[in-house]
C-alpha positions as CSV (number, residue, x, y, z in Angstrom):
1,M,0.0,-0.3,-0.2
2,A,1.2,3.5,-0.9
3,A,3.1,5.0,2.1
4,G,0.9,8.1,3.6
5,L,-2.5,6.7,2.4
6,D,-5.0,7.9,5.5
7,A,-8.1,9.2,5.7
8,A,-7.1,12.8,5.2
9,A,-5.5,12.1,1.7
10,I,-8.5,10.4,0.7
11,N,-11.2,12.8,2.0
12,D,-9.0,15.6,0.5
13,A,-7.9,13.8,-2.6
14,V,-8.8,16.0,-6.0
15,A,-8.9,14.0,-10.0
16,P,-5.8,12.4,-10.8
17,P,-4.1,15.1,-13.2
18,G,-3.0,13.9,-16.6
19,K,-2.4,10.5,-16.9
20,L,-4.2,8.1,-14.9
21,P,-2.1,5.8,-12.5
22,G,-1.4,2.2,-13.6
23,R,-3.7,-0.5,-12.3
24,H,-1.8,-1.2,-9.6
25,Q,-0.8,1.7,-8.3
26,V,-2.2,2.4,-5.3
27,S,-3.7,6.2,-4.8
28,A,-5.9,8.1,-2.5
29,S,-7.7,10.3,-5.4
30,I,-8.6,6.5,-7.3
31,A,-9.4,5.7,-3.3
32,K,-11.9,8.4,-3.2
33,L,-12.9,7.7,-6.7
34,E,-14.0,4.2,-6.2
35,I,-16.1,5.4,-3.2
36,L,-17.8,7.8,-5.3
37,L,-18.6,5.4,-7.7
38,D,-19.6,3.1,-5.1
39,R,-21.7,5.8,-4.1
40,A,-23.3,6.5,-7.1
41,H,-24.4,2.2,-7.3
42,F,-22.0,2.3,-10.4
43,S,-19.6,-0.3,-8.0
44,P,-16.0,-1.0,-8.5
45,G,-16.3,-4.1,-7.3
46,E,-13.9,-3.9,-3.9
47,I,-12.6,-1.1,-3.1
48,D,-9.2,-1.2,-3.1
49,G,-7.5,1.9,-4.2
50,Q,-6.2,0.7,-7.3
51,L,-7.6,1.8,-11.0
52,G,-8.1,-1.8,-12.2
53,E,-10.5,-3.1,-14.1
54,N,-13.4,-3.2,-12.6
55,A,-13.3,0.3,-11.6
56,Q,-12.7,1.6,-15.2
57,K,-16.0,-0.2,-16.5
58,A,-17.5,1.1,-13.4
59,L,-16.1,4.8,-14.7
60,T,-17.0,4.1,-18.3
61,A,-20.4,2.8,-17.4
62,F,-21.0,6.1,-15.0
63,A,-19.7,8.9,-17.9
64,G,-22.3,7.1,-20.9
65,A,-25.1,7.2,-18.5
66,N,-24.6,11.1,-17.5
67,G,-23.7,12.1,-21.1
68,L,-19.9,12.0,-20.9
69,S,-17.2,10.1,-21.5
70,F,-13.9,8.5,-19.9
71,D,-10.8,7.7,-22.1
72,K,-7.8,7.8,-20.3
73,A,-8.0,10.4,-18.2
74,V,-10.9,11.6,-15.2
75,T,-12.2,15.3,-16.6
76,P,-13.0,17.8,-14.4
77,D,-16.4,17.5,-15.5
78,L,-16.5,13.8,-14.3
79,W,-15.5,14.4,-11.6
80,S,-17.3,16.6,-10.4
81,R,-20.6,14.5,-11.3
82,L,-19.3,12.0,-9.2
83,A,-19.2,13.9,-6.3
84,A,-22.2,15.8,-7.0
85,A,-23.9,12.1,-6.9
86,S,-23.9,11.7,-3.1
87,E,-22.7,13.9,-0.2
88,G,-20.1,13.7,3.1
89,A,-16.7,12.6,3.6
90,V,-15.7,9.2,1.6
91,I,-13.7,7.9,5.3
92,V,-15.7,8.3,8.2
93,K,-14.7,7.2,11.7
94,Y,-16.9,3.9,12.8
95,T,-16.4,2.3,16.0
96,I,-16.5,-1.6,16.3
97,A,-19.1,-2.7,17.8
98,D,-20.1,-6.1,19.8
99,A,-21.3,-8.1,17.0
100,D,-18.2,-7.0,15.0
101,V,-16.2,-9.1,16.9
102,K,-18.3,-11.7,18.6
103,G,-17.7,-14.3,15.4
104,P,-18.1,-17.3,15.8
105,F,-15.5,-17.1,13.0
106,L,-13.5,-19.9,11.1
107,K,-9.9,-20.4,11.4
108,Q,-10.0,-20.8,7.5
109,V,-12.2,-21.1,4.5
110,P,-11.8,-25.0,2.8
111,A,-10.2,-25.0,-0.4
112,K,-12.3,-27.8,-1.3
113,M,-16.1,-28.0,-1.5
114,E,-16.7,-31.4,-0.1
115,S,-15.0,-30.1,2.8
116,M,-17.3,-27.7,3.5
117,K,-20.2,-30.0,3.6
118,D,-19.6,-30.7,7.5
119,L,-19.2,-27.2,8.8
120,P,-22.0,-25.9,10.9
121,A,-22.2,-22.2,8.9
122,L,-19.5,-20.3,6.1
123,N,-18.7,-17.6,8.3
124,Y,-16.0,-15.1,7.9
125,T,-12.8,-15.9,9.1
126,G,-12.3,-13.0,11.5
127,P,-13.2,-9.6,12.1
128,R,-11.0,-7.6,9.8
129,E,-13.2,-9.7,6.5
130,A,-16.2,-9.3,8.1
131,L,-15.4,-5.2,8.7
132,A,-13.4,-5.2,5.4
133,E,-16.4,-6.6,3.3
134,K,-19.1,-4.4,5.3
135,F,-17.7,-1.2,4.0
136,H,-16.5,-2.5,0.7
137,M,-13.5,-2.6,0.9
138,S,-10.6,-4.8,0.7
139,E,-8.8,-6.1,3.7
140,A,-5.5,-4.6,2.6
141,L,-7.0,-1.3,2.6
142,L,-8.7,-1.1,5.3
143,Q,-5.5,-2.6,7.3
144,A,-3.7,0.1,5.3
145,L,-6.3,2.9,7.0
146,N,-5.7,1.3,10.4
147,P,-2.1,0.6,10.8
148,G,-1.2,-1.6,14.1
149,Q,-5.5,-2.2,14.1
150,K,-6.1,-6.0,14.9
151,F,-10.1,-5.0,14.6
152,D,-11.1,-7.7,17.3
153,K,-11.8,-5.2,20.0
154,A,-15.5,-3.5,20.8
155,G,-15.2,0.3,21.3
156,D,-12.5,1.0,18.9
157,S,-12.8,3.8,16.6
158,I,-11.6,3.0,12.8
159,A,-11.3,4.4,9.4
160,V,-13.6,3.1,6.7
161,A,-15.2,4.1,3.2
162,N,-18.2,5.6,3.7
163,V,-20.7,3.7,2.0
164,I,-23.5,2.4,4.3
165,D,-25.8,5.1,4.0
166,A,-25.6,5.0,0.3
167,G,-29.3,5.4,-0.5
168,G,-32.2,2.5,-1.1
169,S,-32.3,0.5,-4.3
170,A,-34.6,1.5,-6.9
171,P,-37.3,-0.2,-8.4
172,V,-35.2,-2.2,-11.4
173,A,-37.6,-2.9,-14.6
174,R,-35.3,-5.4,-16.1
175,V,-31.2,-6.6,-15.6
176,E,-29.3,-7.0,-18.4
177,V,-25.9,-9.4,-18.2
178,D,-23.5,-8.6,-20.8
179,K,-21.6,-11.9,-21.1
180,T,-18.3,-10.7,-23.0
181,R,-17.9,-7.5,-20.8
182,Q,-18.8,-9.5,-17.7
183,T,-21.1,-7.0,-16.1
184,L,-24.4,-6.6,-14.7
185,G,-26.8,-3.6,-15.1
186,T,-30.3,-2.7,-14.1
187,F,-32.2,-0.2,-15.6
188,D,-35.5,1.4,-15.0
189,A,-38.8,1.2,-16.2
190,A,-38.4,4.0,-18.9
191,G,-35.1,2.0,-20.1
192,K,-32.8,4.0,-17.6
193,L,-29.2,2.2,-16.3
194,I,-29.8,3.3,-12.8
195,A,-27.0,0.5,-11.3
196,F,-23.6,-1.1,-13.0
197,Y,-21.7,-3.8,-11.0
198,P,-18.8,-5.9,-12.6
199,A,-19.6,-9.6,-12.4
200,T,-18.2,-13.0,-13.4
201,V,-20.5,-15.1,-16.2
202,G,-20.2,-18.5,-16.5
203,S,-17.5,-20.8,-17.6
204,T,-16.4,-23.2,-20.3
205,E,-17.5,-26.3,-18.4
206,K,-21.2,-24.9,-17.5
207,P,-22.0,-21.4,-20.2
208,T,-24.4,-19.0,-19.1
209,P,-27.7,-19.2,-21.0
210,S,-28.7,-16.6,-23.6
211,G,-32.1,-15.1,-24.0
212,T,-34.3,-13.7,-21.5
213,L,-34.8,-15.6,-17.9
214,K,-37.0,-14.4,-15.1
215,V,-36.8,-13.6,-11.5
216,T,-38.1,-16.4,-9.7
217,A,-37.3,-16.3,-6.1
218,I,-34.5,-14.5,-3.5
219,N,-32.8,-16.1,-0.6
220,K,-31.0,-14.7,1.8
221,D,-27.6,-16.7,3.4
222,P,-28.5,-19.8,1.1
223,T,-27.7,-22.9,1.5
224,Y,-25.5,-24.3,-1.5
225,R,-26.6,-27.4,-3.0
226,Y,-24.1,-29.1,-5.3
227,N,-25.6,-31.4,-7.9
228,P,-23.2,-33.9,-9.9
229,K,-24.0,-33.8,-13.0
230,Y,-22.4,-30.6,-13.2
231,R,-19.3,-32.0,-13.1
232,F,-17.4,-28.9,-11.7
233,K,-13.5,-28.9,-11.9
234,G,-11.7,-30.2,-8.6
235,V,-14.9,-31.5,-7.0
236,K,-14.7,-35.8,-7.2
237,S,-17.7,-36.1,-5.3
238,K,-20.4,-38.2,-7.1
239,K,-23.3,-38.0,-4.8
240,P,-25.0,-34.5,-4.4
241,F,-24.4,-32.7,-0.9
242,T,-25.3,-29.6,0.6
243,I,-23.0,-26.5,2.2
244,K,-24.0,-24.3,5.2
245,P,-24.7,-21.1,4.6
246,G,-23.0,-17.9,5.6
247,P,-20.7,-15.0,3.4
248,N,-18.1,-17.7,2.6
249,N,-20.5,-20.2,1.5
250,P,-19.9,-20.9,-2.6
251,V,-22.7,-18.2,-3.5
252,G,-22.2,-16.1,-1.0
253,S,-25.1,-13.9,1.2
254,I,-27.9,-13.6,-1.7
255,W,-28.9,-16.1,-4.6
256,I,-31.3,-14.1,-6.8
257,N,-32.9,-17.6,-8.4
258,L,-33.6,-17.4,-12.3
259,S,-36.3,-19.6,-14.1
260,A,-33.3,-22.0,-15.7
261,E,-32.8,-25.1,-13.5
262,G,-29.5,-24.3,-11.4
263,Y,-29.1,-21.1,-12.7
264,G,-28.9,-17.4,-10.8
265,I,-27.3,-14.3,-9.5
266,H,-25.8,-14.7,-6.4
267,G,-22.7,-13.4,-4.1
268,T,-19.1,-14.6,-3.7
269,P,-16.5,-15.2,-0.7
270,E,-13.8,-14.0,-2.6
271,P,-15.1,-10.4,-3.4
272,G,-11.4,-9.3,-5.4
273,K,-11.8,-12.2,-7.7
274,V,-15.4,-10.9,-9.1
275,S,-14.7,-10.9,-13.0
276,K,-11.3,-11.9,-12.5
277,A,-12.2,-15.5,-12.1
278,V,-14.7,-18.1,-13.8
279,S,-18.0,-18.4,-12.2
280,H,-19.8,-22.1,-12.5
281,G,-22.2,-21.1,-14.7
282,C,-23.9,-18.6,-12.6
283,V,-23.6,-14.5,-12.5
284,R,-21.3,-13.8,-9.6
285,L,-21.3,-10.3,-7.9
286,T,-19.6,-8.9,-4.6
287,N,-21.8,-10.1,-1.5
288,W,-22.9,-6.2,-0.9
289,D,-23.5,-5.7,-4.9
290,A,-25.8,-8.9,-5.1
291,Q,-27.6,-7.6,-2.2
292,R,-28.2,-4.1,-3.4
293,V,-29.5,-6.2,-6.9
294,A,-31.6,-8.1,-4.5
295,A,-33.0,-5.2,-3.2
296,G,-34.2,-3.6,-6.5
297,V,-35.6,-6.8,-8.1
298,A,-38.7,-8.8,-7.6
299,K,-40.4,-11.9,-8.6
300,G,-40.7,-11.8,-12.5
301,T,-38.3,-9.1,-13.1
302,P,-36.8,-9.7,-16.8
303,V,-33.2,-11.3,-16.7
304,T,-31.6,-10.7,-20.3
305,F,-27.7,-12.4,-21.6
306,V,-26.2,-10.5,-24.3
307,E,-23.0,-10.8,-25.9
308,S,-21.5,-7.2,-27.0
309,S,-18.2,-6.4,-28.4
310,R,-15.2,-5.4,-26.3
């Protein structure tokens, strides 16, 4: 993490001048930009202070939705429009609550699905992971903003991204999943793009369907059911099995069921890998983005799968 990256530096940051930082370079201005995008419901995925592919996708979508453009530079107009989309400091103080440190926590998440089926719950591995997800941040950025903090003591004050009260989800008339760009957008009844998220869409072993499906159910804290007919890579079991709920469940904390057997929109135990690693045929978002989508859709909402040129 970049030296001198703290709450004041991020809150006071202005649009990056000239050439944008490299995608692996951490900067205060990019951290601020990511938080502003998240608050506008144009998600950069995990907020990590880096202008990676997901943040660039969100910037491009936000600019287009506002009649602007984004091409290798954040213009003053684009920065001003982002800043005007929400209010308040982007980094704020948060007092760690008893519930944040209570647990129970897992020592580690098993690498194989078969090893998960006997666990009573797929909980967080500790309060740092729980708090990072609560505020849509990478654990590395959360730690950088709070050097020396172990995040295990209720009553301690920490610096976090100000994203909790980013406004409710507007009613969604339709959902569009772009299989080429690996994104999900939600639209209102007038056809306006109202929210945008990076996604992991499908895999070679179980491709995501084409055409239009519909939402049939929304399940919070879902139980994951493995069907051996899918023959997922790395899963040797010939018998069906279930994995208990929890944020580190293979489908995360939300399952939006679609009208094709075995397909849905869901969360993930690894938010940093969204749009960067294959899915098992479904549409994978960060847990917090999946929760926002779930809050806006209803039974019967159409979900269209499209392919586009990059």
